[in-house]
C-alpha positions as CSV (number, residue, x, y, z in Angstrom):
1,M,31.0,22.1,2.0
2,R,34.6,23.3,1.8
3,T,35.5,26.4,-0.2
4,T,38.7,28.2,-1.2
5,G,38.9,31.9,-0.4
6,T,40.8,34.7,-2.1
7,T,43.9,33.7,-0.1
8,G,43.7,30.2,-1.3
9,S,42.9,28.7,2.1
10,T,40.1,26.3,2.8
11,G,37.8,26.7,5.8
12,I,34.3,26.3,7.3
13,T,31.6,28.5,5.9
14,Y,28.1,29.4,7.2
15,A,26.6,27.1,4.6
16,S,28.8,24.2,5.7
17,A,27.7,24.9,9.3
18,G,24.1,24.2,8.2
19,V,22.7,27.7,7.5
20,D,21.4,28.4,4.0
21,T,21.0,32.2,3.7
22,E,19.9,31.8,0.0
23,A,17.0,29.5,1.1
24,G,16.0,32.2,3.6
25,D,15.9,34.8,0.9
26,R,13.8,32.5,-1.3
27,A,11.4,32.0,1.6
28,V,11.0,35.7,1.9
29,E,10.2,36.1,-1.8
30,L,7.6,33.3,-1.6
31,M,5.8,34.9,1.4
32,K,6.0,38.6,0.3
33,A,2.6,38.6,-1.4
34,S,0.8,37.0,1.6
35,V,2.3,39.5,4.0
36,A,1.6,42.4,1.7
37,A,-2.1,41.4,1.7
38,T,-2.3,42.1,5.4
39,M,-1.1,45.7,5.2
40,T,-3.5,48.5,6.1
41,P,-3.3,52.2,5.2
42,A,-1.6,52.8,8.6
43,V,1.4,50.7,7.7
44,V,4.6,52.7,6.8
45,G,7.2,51.1,4.6
46,G,7.2,47.6,3.1
47,V,8.5,44.1,3.6
48,G,12.2,43.5,4.4
49,G,13.0,46.4,6.7
50,F,14.8,46.0,10.0
51,A,11.7,47.2,11.7
52,G,8.0,47.5,10.8
53,M,6.3,50.8,11.4
54,V,2.7,51.8,11.7
55,D,1.2,55.3,11.8
56,V,-0.7,55.7,15.1
57,S,-1.6,59.4,14.7
58,G,-5.2,58.2,14.7
59,L,-4.8,57.5,18.4
60,R,-5.0,61.2,19.0
61,D,-8.7,60.8,18.7
62,Y,-8.7,58.5,21.8
63,R,-9.4,60.1,25.1
64,R,-6.7,58.0,26.8
65,P,-5.4,55.2,24.6
66,L,-3.8,52.1,26.3
67,L,-1.7,49.7,24.4
68,A,-2.3,46.0,25.0
69,T,0.2,43.2,24.1
70,S,0.4,39.5,24.2
71,T,2.7,36.8,23.0
72,D,2.3,33.0,22.5
73,G,3.0,30.0,20.4
74,V,1.1,27.0,19.0
75,G,2.6,24.4,21.3
76,T,3.0,20.8,20.3
77,K,0.2,21.0,17.7
78,V,3.1,21.7,15.3
79,A,4.1,18.1,15.7
80,I,0.8,17.1,14.0
81,A,1.5,19.6,11.2
82,Q,5.0,18.2,10.7
83,A,3.8,14.6,10.7
84,L,1.1,15.3,8.1
85,G,3.3,17.7,6.0
86,I,0.5,20.3,6.2
87,H,1.9,23.7,7.3
88,D,-0.6,26.3,6.1
89,T,-3.1,26.0,9.0
90,I,-1.1,26.5,12.2
91,G,-0.6,30.1,11.3
92,Q,-4.3,30.7,12.2
93,D,-3.7,28.9,15.5
94,L,-0.8,31.3,16.2
95,V,-2.9,34.4,15.5
96,G,-5.8,33.1,17.5
97,M,-3.7,32.3,20.5
98,V,-2.2,35.9,20.5
99,V,-4.8,38.3,19.1
100,D,-7.7,36.8,20.9
101,D,-5.9,37.4,24.2
102,I,-5.7,41.1,23.7
103,V,-9.4,41.4,22.6
104,V,-10.2,40.1,26.0
105,V,-9.5,43.5,27.5
106,G,-11.4,45.2,24.7
107,A,-8.4,46.0,22.5
108,R,-8.5,46.3,18.7
109,P,-5.3,44.9,17.2
110,L,-2.9,47.3,15.6
111,L,-0.2,44.9,14.4
112,M,1.3,41.4,14.7
113,T,4.8,39.9,14.3
114,D,5.9,36.3,14.0
115,Y,9.0,34.2,14.6
116,I,9.8,30.8,13.0
117,A,12.7,28.7,14.2
118,C,13.6,25.6,12.2
119,G,16.4,23.1,11.8
120,R,16.5,23.7,8.0
121,V,14.9,26.4,5.9
122,V,12.6,24.9,3.3
123,P,11.3,28.0,1.5
124,E,8.0,26.5,0.5
125,R,7.3,25.2,4.0
126,V,8.1,28.6,5.6
127,A,6.0,30.3,3.0
128,D,3.1,27.9,3.8
129,I,3.3,28.8,7.5
130,V,3.5,32.5,6.9
131,R,0.6,32.3,4.4
132,G,-1.5,30.9,7.2
133,V,-0.5,33.6,9.6
134,A,-1.1,36.3,7.0
135,K,-4.6,35.0,6.1
136,A,-5.6,35.0,9.8
137,C,-4.1,38.5,10.3
138,A,-6.2,39.8,7.4
139,A,-9.3,38.2,8.9
140,V,-8.8,40.2,12.2
141,G,-7.6,43.4,10.6
142,A,-4.1,43.2,12.0
143,P,-1.1,43.8,9.6
144,L,1.7,41.2,9.8
145,L,4.2,44.0,10.4
146,G,7.3,42.0,10.9
147,G,8.8,38.6,11.4
148,E,11.9,36.4,11.5
149,T,12.9,33.0,10.3
150,A,15.9,31.5,12.1
151,E,17.7,28.4,11.0
152,H,19.1,26.3,14.0
153,P,21.1,23.4,12.7
154,G,22.3,21.1,15.4
155,L,19.7,22.4,17.8
156,M,16.7,21.3,15.9
157,A,16.3,18.3,13.5
158,P,16.2,19.3,9.8
159,D,12.4,19.1,9.5
160,E,11.5,20.4,13.0
161,Y,10.2,23.9,13.5
162,D,8.4,26.0,16.1
163,V,6.4,29.2,15.7
164,A,5.7,32.1,18.0
165,G,4.1,35.5,17.6
166,A,3.2,38.8,19.4
167,A,0.4,41.3,18.9
168,T,-0.2,44.9,20.0
169,G,-3.6,46.5,20.2
170,V,-5.3,49.6,21.6
171,V,-8.2,50.3,23.9
172,E,-9.7,53.3,25.5
173,A,-8.8,53.4,29.2
174,D,-12.4,53.8,30.3
175,R,-13.4,50.9,28.0
176,V,-11.1,48.3,29.4
177,L,-12.9,45.1,30.1
178,G,-12.2,43.1,33.3
179,A,-13.1,41.8,36.7
180,E,-13.7,45.2,38.1
181,R,-16.8,45.6,35.9
182,V,-18.4,42.2,36.8
183,R,-21.4,42.2,39.1
184,A,-23.6,39.6,40.7
185,G,-26.4,38.8,38.3
186,D,-24.3,39.1,35.2
187,A,-24.9,36.5,32.5
188,L,-22.2,34.1,31.2
189,I,-22.5,33.7,27.4
190,A,-20.5,30.9,25.8
191,M,-19.1,31.2,22.3
192,A,-18.4,27.8,20.6
193,S,-14.9,26.6,19.8
194,S,-14.0,25.0,16.4
195,G,-12.5,22.0,18.1
196,L,-9.3,21.4,20.2
197,H,-7.9,24.8,19.2
198,S,-4.2,24.9,20.2
199,N,-4.0,23.7,23.8
200,G,-3.5,20.3,25.5
201,Y,-1.9,18.6,22.5
202,S,0.7,16.9,24.8
203,L,-2.3,15.0,26.3
204,V,-4.0,14.5,22.9
205,R,-0.8,13.2,21.2
206,R,-0.1,10.9,24.1
207,V,-3.6,9.4,24.0
208,I,-3.4,8.9,20.2
209,E,0.0,7.2,20.6
210,H,-1.3,5.0,23.4
211,A,-4.2,3.9,21.3
212,G,-2.0,3.1,18.3
213,W,-4.1,5.2,15.9
214,S,-2.6,6.6,12.8
215,L,-3.3,10.2,11.7
216,D,-4.8,9.0,8.4
217,R,-7.4,6.8,10.2
218,E,-10.9,7.6,9.1
219,V,-13.1,8.2,12.2
220,P,-16.8,7.9,11.6
221,E,-17.9,10.0,14.6
222,L,-15.6,12.8,13.4
223,G,-16.7,12.5,9.7
224,R,-13.1,12.7,8.5
225,A,-9.6,11.5,9.1
226,L,-8.1,11.9,12.6
227,G,-5.3,14.1,11.4
228,A,-7.7,16.5,9.7
229,E,-9.6,16.9,12.9
230,L,-6.5,17.5,15.0
231,L,-5.3,20.2,12.6
232,E,-8.7,22.1,12.6
233,P,-7.5,25.7,13.1
234,T,-8.3,27.7,16.3
235,R,-11.4,29.8,15.8
236,L,-10.7,33.5,15.6
237,Y,-12.9,35.6,18.0
238,T,-11.5,39.1,17.6
239,A,-13.9,40.4,14.9
240,A,-17.0,38.8,16.6
241,C,-16.0,40.2,20.1
242,L,-15.4,43.7,18.6
243,S,-18.7,43.5,16.9
244,I,-20.4,42.6,20.2
245,L,-18.8,45.5,21.9
246,E,-19.9,48.0,19.2
247,R,-23.4,46.6,19.1
248,V,-24.1,45.8,22.8
249,S,-21.8,48.5,24.4
250,P,-21.4,51.4,22.0
251,D,-18.9,54.0,23.1
252,D,-20.9,57.0,24.3
253,G,-18.0,58.5,26.3
254,S,-19.5,57.6,29.7
255,G,-17.3,54.5,30.2
256,E,-20.5,52.6,31.1
257,M,-20.7,49.2,29.4
258,S,-23.1,46.3,29.2
259,V,-20.2,43.9,28.2
260,H,-18.2,43.6,31.4
261,A,-15.5,40.9,30.7
262,L,-14.3,38.4,28.2
263,S,-12.4,35.2,28.8
264,H,-10.4,33.3,26.2
265,I,-10.6,29.6,27.0
266,T,-7.1,28.3,26.4
267,G,-4.7,26.3,28.5
268,G,-6.3,25.3,31.8
269,G,-9.8,24.9,30.4
270,L,-13.1,26.7,31.0
271,A,-13.3,27.1,34.7
272,A,-9.7,28.2,35.2
273,N,-9.8,30.9,32.6
274,L,-13.2,32.2,33.5
275,S,-12.3,32.6,37.1
276,R,-9.5,35.0,36.1
277,V,-12.0,37.6,35.0
278,L,-14.3,37.4,38.1
279,P,-13.6,39.5,41.1
280,T,-13.1,38.3,44.7
281,G,-16.4,37.6,46.4
282,L,-18.2,36.5,43.3
283,I,-18.7,33.0,41.8
284,G,-19.8,32.0,38.4
285,D,-22.0,28.9,38.0
286,V,-21.4,26.9,34.8
287,D,-23.8,24.3,33.8
288,R,-22.1,21.4,32.0
289,S,-25.3,20.3,30.5
290,S,-25.9,23.6,28.7
291,W,-24.1,22.4,25.6
292,T,-23.1,19.2,23.8
293,V,-19.4,18.4,23.9
294,P,-18.1,18.0,20.4
295,P,-17.1,14.4,19.4
296,V,-13.3,14.9,19.3
297,F,-13.2,15.6,23.1
298,D,-15.2,12.5,24.0
299,L,-13.0,10.5,21.6
300,V,-9.8,11.7,23.5
301,R,-11.5,10.8,26.8
302,A,-12.6,7.4,25.7
303,L,-9.4,6.4,24.0
304,G,-7.2,7.4,26.9
305,Q,-9.7,6.7,29.7
306,V,-9.0,10.3,30.7
307,P,-11.0,11.4,33.8
308,W,-13.5,14.2,33.0
309,D,-12.0,16.5,35.7
310,D,-8.6,16.2,33.9
311,L,-10.2,16.7,30.5
312,E,-12.0,19.9,31.5
313,S,-8.8,21.2,33.2
314,T,-6.9,20.8,30.0
315,L,-9.1,21.2,26.9
316,N,-11.9,23.8,26.0
317,L,-14.5,21.0,25.5
318,G,-16.4,23.2,23.0
319,V,-16.3,26.6,24.6
320,G,-13.7,29.0,23.1
321,M,-14.7,32.3,24.5
322,V,-17.0,33.5,27.3
323,A,-18.6,36.9,27.5
324,V,-19.7,38.2,30.9
325,V,-22.5,40.7,30.3
326,A,-25.3,42.5,32.1
327,P,-28.4,40.3,32.2
328,E,-30.4,42.6,29.9
329,A,-27.6,42.3,27.3
330,A,-27.5,38.5,27.1
331,D,-29.9,38.1,24.1
332,A,-28.2,40.8,22.1
333,T,-24.7,39.3,22.8
334,M,-25.8,35.9,21.6
335,A,-27.4,37.4,18.5
336,A,-24.3,39.4,17.6
337,S,-22.1,36.3,18.1
338,R,-24.4,34.2,15.8
339,E,-24.5,36.9,13.2
340,A,-20.6,36.7,13.2
341,G,-20.9,33.0,12.5
342,I,-20.2,31.7,16.0
343,E,-22.8,29.7,17.9
344,A,-23.5,31.1,21.4
345,W,-25.6,30.1,24.3
346,A,-26.4,30.9,28.0
347,L,-23.7,29.2,30.1
348,G,-24.6,30.4,33.6
349,T,-24.8,33.3,36.0
350,V,-22.5,35.2,38.4
351,H,-23.5,35.2,42.1
352,D,-22.3,36.6,45.4
353,A,-20.1,33.9,46.9
354,A,-21.6,34.6,50.3
355,G,-24.6,32.3,50.7
356,Y,-24.0,30.5,47.4
357,A,-24.0,26.7,47.8
358,P,-21.6,25.1,45.2
359,G,-23.0,22.1,43.3
360,G,-19.9,20.8,41.6
361,R,-16.1,21.4,41.3
362,V,-15.0,24.9,42.5
363,V,-12.0,26.4,40.7
364,A,-10.3,29.6,41.9
365,G,-6.9,31.2,42.2
366,T,-5.5,29.9,38.9
367,K,-2.6,31.4,36.9
368,G,-1.6,33.7,39.8
369,V,-4.9,35.6,39.8
370,D,-6.4,36.3,43.2
371,G,-9.9,36.7,42.1
372,G,-13.3,35.0,42.0
373,A,-14.3,31.4,41.6
374,V,-16.2,29.2,39.2
375,D,-18.5,26.3,40.2
376,I,-18.7,23.9,37.3
377,H,-21.5,21.5,37.9
378,G,-23.9,19.0,36.3
379,Q,-23.2,16.3,33.7
380,Y,-21.7,16.7,30.2
381,R,-23.8,15.8,27.2
382,A,-21.4,14.1,24.8
C-alpha cells in the first residue's frame, strides 16, 4: 500500500510493511468478554491497560508468603492446530504447562499472562486462542491479567503463530513442597493424563509424517480422527492438587504435611521428572505394569517403531502428575484425585538407595538437578 501524506509525498507505511493495527484492535474487542470472565475480585482495573494489577493485600494473612512463577509455551503442537484450523484448544495446553508447574511447589495461582506472535493478525483466530486460554484460567481460578499479540511479517509466515505464557502464584514458606520433605517409605501416586498433553510433538509429528497418515484419518483404536486425538488438551491438575493438599494436608500452622512433593510429568517423561523431586540417597521404584498405556502412545510407538526407552523418555505415557505422600495418606490422596475427576493409582514406593537393587532402567541427574533417582521397571500393558 502506498499513501500520500499531508506534504503530498508518498512513502512506506506500517500497514504496507505488513502490520495491521486495526486487525489487532478488532482481535482485542473479540477477546474482551473471554478475558473479563477470568477476573476475580482481587483484580484492579480492566482490559487494555499497559499493565495488569491484582490486589494482594490478602497476603498479609500469610505467615511468610512466597511467590512462585513459571513460564512456558505449547511447542510444536501449534502446528497441528494450524493444520486443522482449530485454535481454541491450545490455550488450555498453555495454561496447563505453566500453572501446573507452580502448583508443584504447593502454590495457588494469582495471575497469568499470555503472548501470541503471528505472521498476520487474524482477529477471529487470535480470539479463538485467547478464548481457550481464558477458559482454562477460569477453571484454575487464575485471572488472565494481561497479554500481548505481536504481528511479525517477514519473520513468520502469514498463518503461522506461536504462544507463550507466564503465571505467578503464592505459597506459605512452611508449606512448600519438594524433595526435602520426601522420606523412604513414601508412596508414589499417579494421576492420569488426558493423552499426549503438550510435549514430544516433534517426535509425534515426525512419526505421523513418516507413516503418511493424514490428520483426518479415522483411527478405530482411538475412536476418533487422528487430528482430534493429537489436539486433546492437556489435563489441568491445579484444582485437584490444591484439593488434595487441603484434604490430606490441612494447614494447622505446624508446617507438617502428609503430601511431600508433586511432579508434573512434562518433557523428559515420567522417570526424569519424578527424580527431580526426590532427594539424594533415595530412589523411587516405578512399576510399568501398574497402569495401561493409552492407545495413542502405543500407536506412535508402532507407527514409528520407536523404542520403548525413547518413548518413555519423551512422552508421559498416561501419567500426567505424581504425588509423593506419606504411606498412610495414599488412599486419601487417590480418593481426592478421583473426586476431582482424575483417575489415580499406586505407582510405586520411595526407598533408601543404599541396599536397593534396581530392577530396570535407573534415571537420575536430569534437568540439572542433583537429587535422587528413579528405577522404572517391569513391562508396559498397552
